[in-house]
Structures are given as structure tokens and as C-alpha cells.
N, C-alpha and C positions, 0 to 999 in steps of 0.2 A: 822735180816739182812740176805740177800740172796746173794750167790755168783754164778754167771752164768759163765760157761766156755765153750769154744769150744775146745775139747781135745779128746784124745784117750779114748776108752771105759772104760779102767781100771784106768785112772788117778783119783786121789783124792786129794783134798786140805788137808793140815795139819790142824787138828782141825775142829770143827763143825761136823754136822751130814749130811750125804748124803741123799738127799730127793728123787731124781729121775734121771734117765738117759733117755734122749730123743734121738731117732735116731737108726740107723744112718740116717743122713740127706742126701737126694739125691742131692748132689751138682754138678753143672756143672762147667766147666773150666772158670776161669776169671783171669785177671791180678791182681786184688785185690778185697777184699770183705768188705762189711759193715755189721755190726750186729745191728739190731734194736730190743731192748727189750721193751716189752709192758706189763703193768698191766691192767687188765680189770675187770669190775664188771657189770654183766648183771642180771637183774631181770628175773624170769621165763617168757618165751615168747619173751624177747627182742632179737633182732638180729642185727648183723652188716650189713651195706649196702653191696650189692653184689660188690665184688672186686676181684682182683687177686694180687699175689705177684710175684716179678721178681726172687725169689729164694725160697727155701724150708722154711716152717714154722713148728715149733714144739711148742706145748703148754702143760702146766701142770696145771690142775685145783686143787686148794686147797680146793674148795667147789663146790658143784653143779654138774649138768649133762650137757653134751655137745652134740650137734648135728652139724655136718659139712656136708653140701650138696654141691656136685660138679657134673659136668656132668658125671663123671665116676662112681659115687656112693655116698653113704652116710656113714660117719664114726660117731659112737657114743661112748661116754665114760660116765660112771656112777660113781658118788660119788667122795669123796676126792682122789686125786692122779691119776685121769684119764688123759691119755695123748693121743695126736693125732699128727701125722707127716704127712704133705702134701708136694708134690712137687710144684715147682713154675710154673707159667704160666697159670694154670687152674682157671677159675672163681669159686667163692665159696660164700656160705652164712653160717655164723656161728650163731647158736642160742642156748640160754640157755633153756633147757627143764627140766622137773621135777617140783618139788614144792619148792625148795629153790634157792636163788640166786647163780649164778656161779661167782666165783672169781678165776682168773687165771693169769699166766704169759705166755708170748709167746716170741719166738725168730724168727725173720725173717733174714736169712743169705742170702745176695744177692750180685750180682755184684755191686761194688761201683759206676759204671758209670750209673746205672739204679735206678729209684725210687723204694723204697721198696714195695709200695702199689699203685695200680691204681684202681679207680672206674670202674665198668663194666656196660654197659647198653644194651649189645646185647645178654645177657643170663638171663633167668628167672628160679629160682628154681621151682621144681615141687610141693613143699609143703610137702615133706616127713617129714621134721623136725617139721612143724606145727602139723602134725598128731601125733607126739610123745609127745606133750605137756602134756598129761594126767599124765605123770610120769611113765607109764608102760614101762617095759623093754622088 
């Protein structure tokens, strides 16, 4: 069982074991927020469609290696416990790299009046993540 919270850095639930802290999340002002929690399973080489979020996203990989390409650069994380935080609004492509499947949880924290995720067709990734598929770090 997992407990996800949006709280101060040092807050801890009573009981259980703390697995990870993601953030801080770069949140912009809104009257109210929605949190979308996602569990994903990607085989090596599998990627999400190019998309963007209306708020920041943070994810924690329980297994596998992560590559997230955005116009401003590429973020990678290797092995169990890798985390990545991205701000909202920028197009992105997420890919599982390495040799084992990537299993992860994600949080998208966004303005409640906006959709959490929107597909993007006006940006194409450069292929940096595909080049990392060999599992080399």
C-alpha cells in the first residue's frame, strides 16, 4: 500500500516507511488544484505519446531507467528509486531505457480548471532517449 501526500518537506505519516520525497514542485498560483496520481509500466523502449501537463509532474520509479526529453533538455534516472520533477506547460516524451521494464508512480499537480494532460503535435523529440536505449549511463 502506498500513501501519497502533498505536504511540507519534513512531514511524515505515522507508521509505514518513507520511500521518497519528490520536489519541491514548481507550482504556479491557482484558486484550486487537482492531483492526478498515475501508475505506469513501460517495457524498455516504450514511450508515452508526446504531451504536456498543465502543472508540475513528479515521478518515482520503483524499477527501471527513465529518460524524459523536453525542449529544454533531457532528464535521466537510473535504477529503483530514480525520480524526476518537471514543470508544467512544456512538451515532453517519457521513455523507458535500459534493459528492464520501468514501473513508476507519478503525480501531476495542476490548476483544477485545466486538464492534467494534453497531447502535443507541434513538437518532436530529437531522439536523445532512443540513443540511450542500450542501457549505458
